[in-house]
Residue, then its C-alpha position, 0 to 999 in steps of 0.5 A: m460452504t452454505s446449505v443454502d440450495t439444499n433443505l439439508t443442514l449440519e444444523d439437521v445431523l446434529a439435531a438427529r445425533e442428539r435424538i437417537r444418541s441414547s439408542i443408537y450403537y457408537s459403532p466402532c472405526n477400527h484401522s487396518e494394517t492389513l486393507s492399507r497394505i493391500t490398498g495403499q491407503n491408511v484405511f479406517l473401517k467403519l462398522e455399521n454392520l454391528q448395529m443391532t439390526g445389522s445395519f445403519k439404517e436404524r439411524g435414519a428410522l429412529n430419527k423419524i420415529a423420534t419425531l412424530t407427534a403423540e397422535e401420529g405414534r398412536r396411529g402407527v408406522v408403514a415401511a415398505s422393505a424387503g430387508n434392513h430398512a425393515q427390520g430398523v423401522a420394526y425394532h425402534a418402532t416397537q421399543r417405543g410402543i408405537r405400531a409397525v407395519i411392513v409391507m414386503p414383496q411376496t419374494t422376499p425370503l423366509v429369513k428376512v420376513t421372520a426376522t422383521r416380525g421378531f423385531g415386533a412388526e406386522v408384515v404385509l406380503h403384497g406385490a412382485n417387486y418393491d415398487e408393487a409393495a411400496a404402493e401398497a404400504k401407501r395406501f394402508c397409510e392412506a386408509e389408516g392414517m399411519t405415517f410412510i417412513h421411506p427408506f431413503d428420500d425422507m430429510l428427517v432419515m437422511a439427517g439419521q443417517g449423517t451422524i455416521g459422518l459426525e462420528l467418523l470426524e471424531q474417531i479419526d484424526g485428520l480424516e482425509a476421505v470417506v468412501v460410502p455405498i450409494g443405493g438411494g441417496g440417503l446415507i451418502g447425503g447425510i454423511a456428505c453433509a456433516v462432513k463436508e459442513s464441518n471440513p470441506n477438504v475431506r473428500v467424498i466418493g460414493v460407489q455403486t453397483a454397475k448394475l444398477n447406477s442410478m445416482s451416477a445416471a442421475i448426475a449425468a441427466g441432471h435429475p433422478v431417471t428410472l433404471e431398468p430392473a437388474t439383479t445384484i448380490a448388493d440388494g441392499i442398494a439396488v435402487r433404480r431411481a435416485g432421490d428427488k430429495t436425496f439428488p440435489v444433496v449428493k450433487k451439492y457435496v460428493d466429490e465423485i461416483v464410481t461403480v464396481d461389478e458383482d464378482e468385484i463385490a463377492s471378492s471384497i466380501l470374502t476379503l473382509l470375512e477372511k482379513e478382517k473376521t468382518l461378515a458384510e452383506g453385498a452392499g456392505a462390502t461395495a466401499l472397500a471393493a472400489l479401494l481394492q479395485k483401485r477406483t477411487p482417486l486418492p493418493a497413497g496413504v491417504k486416511t480414508a474411512v469406508l462404509v462397512c454399511g451392514g452385515n445381513i446376507d443369507v448364508t446360501l449366498l454367502s456360501r456360493i460367494i466364497e466358493r466363488g472367491l476361492v476359485q478366482d484367487g486360484r485356491l479352489i480349481r477344476l481340472r478336466i483331465h483325458l486318462l487311459d481307461r486302465p487300471g492305475a491310471l488314476t493312481d499315478l495321476t494321483k500322486l502326481i497332484a499329491s506331490h504338489r500339495a493340492n488336495i482333492v474334494d471331489t471327483l467325476y468320471n466320464r466315458a461317453y461325453y466330451g470327445v472321449n476315445l474308446g479305451d479312454t475317459t475323462i475325470d474331473i477333478t476340484m481341488e484346493t490349492r494355496g493359490r495360482e503359483q501353485v496351480e501354474e506349477l501343477l498345470a506345467s507337471l501335468t503337461a510334462e507327463g502328458y496329460r491333455h488337460s483343461r480348465v472346468l469354469 
């Protein structure tokens, strides 16, 4: 396999590794017996969420920074980002005494703004979205003579991300497949180049959120296209347009691109947290989601590296994801049950629920809504259970005892 039709080469990735080796954590790639059993693959998790700033983005940012001339370093760097790229640029620029200005949309959560400032950057809040922030960042570059560091559409950035591929080949003897999240294409482009140029037999599979499958759309059209805005919990890969530089690299090296939806990503976050004690953000859990949902066209038992590319998730969102995941698994359920409005009716109901070892966590009475007859009431009961089988047994008992009930979704 040659590199004549793309500007990114294995030599670029190898050079990037030498530049960043002393400053980037050689993240673990642990075998998971549990996930291997669940997915039918031989799963290894590459834990890039353990980098200093919680994401793989440091690699590309540092490779770009390390190539600046003395004059470019004196003038400083600028990036537009609301998340991981911002923190990667801020941290590694500051470590080298280089001024870093990060332009973030005005809607950026305070926790991300604070984290970026904490790594030493000057934060400028501008615009309602990334596109407006990026335009301001480029204007700032021109006015101040600073260097713009793109989050993905830059060959040096892509080469830096590709160092993950070199590590995977070292860490997994007989590696057969790599599953990687895709946003703009910088991560998968770099990894795919490094892996395929070293061993063309390794399959490289990309995973996008179905909400914003910009790379899939680019492959179908034969060139990058701009999608309509969409909101996704995988905000780290919420890219409306694939990169002009990353697109030909992805087209050349990536074997297949699949998509997963929001609930599948949320379930993957919960699986990583519960089964592997690993915290992943939405983008970081996307690759595993594809394996869990059997989207990857791989034979059973294949040695598969799965990228957990980041772990910077808002705790409020995490709590909602956990709750939603419990609902989907049948471990948290809310029932609306009709009762006679008389003394002892609730006691009888709770005894029945207790006999099935379900734990009541919340109740809400209502006598005026949901078509309740005079003399009756309804009660919404939220319960913790062991799973769907226990729920079905409880529902059967409620029906057998004459209770009218329905699930509240």
